[in-house]
N, C-alpha and C positions, 0 to 999 in steps of 0.2 A: 068608591066608584072606580071602574077600570078605564084606563086611557083608550080612547078610540083615535089612534094616530097612525095606524099601519094600513098600508094599501098593498094590493097585489099588482104585479106588473109583468110585462113581457118585453124581452129584447127581440127585435125583428131585424132581419137582414132582407131588405125588400119586402116581399109579402110572407116570407118564411119566419116562423117563430123559432128562435135559437135558444131561448132561455125563459123560464117562468120563475118568479121569485116574489118575496115580500120585503117591504122596507118601510121605515117611518121617515125616510129622507130620500126621495127619488133622485134628486140632483146629485147628492153625494154618491149614491149607489151607482149611478151612470158613470161617474168619474172613476170609481173603483173598478168597475167592469172593464173600462178602457185600459186602465193601468195593468190589469191582469191579462191583457192581450186578447180579450174576446172581440170578435169581429161582428159588428152590428151597425145598422143605420139609424135605429130609433128605439127609444124606450117609451112604451105605451103603458100608462097607468090604466088598469082594467077593473078597478073596484072603487067604491067609496071608502072613506076612512072607517076602520073598524078595529076591534081589539086584536092584539097579536095572535091570540088563539083562533079567532075567527078568520083572520087573514091566512094563517097557516093551513087551516081546514080548506079554505077556498083554493089555495095553491095546490094542495094535494088532489082536490077534485078536478082542477084544470089539467093537471098532469095525467090523471087517469083518463080523462076524455081525450087528451092528445095521443096517449099510447093506444087507446082503442081505435082511433082514426089513422094513426101513422105507423103503429106496430112497434114504436120505440119512444124513448124520451127525446125532447129537444136536444140539439147538439151539445149544449153546455150543462144540462142537468144530469147529474150522476146518480142521485138517489131516486127512489120511487115516490117519496113524499116531498121532494123539494130540497 
């Protein structure tokens, strides 16, 4: 059986999405982003728990939608698939 412990999330600064990612520990990941100097006001979990592969696929789809609407990745996303 595959673990279903990974979620997708967004970092937001106000209403603006500045990062899209996946994690199995949102609280830890929020601290890591702050330590890296990312500027954001909130971490929003945007999915139910799923497999790591499922979460990465959902992350890539979310980034594709974001790029289609905004013409670029969120501020802190460097890759096309997350």
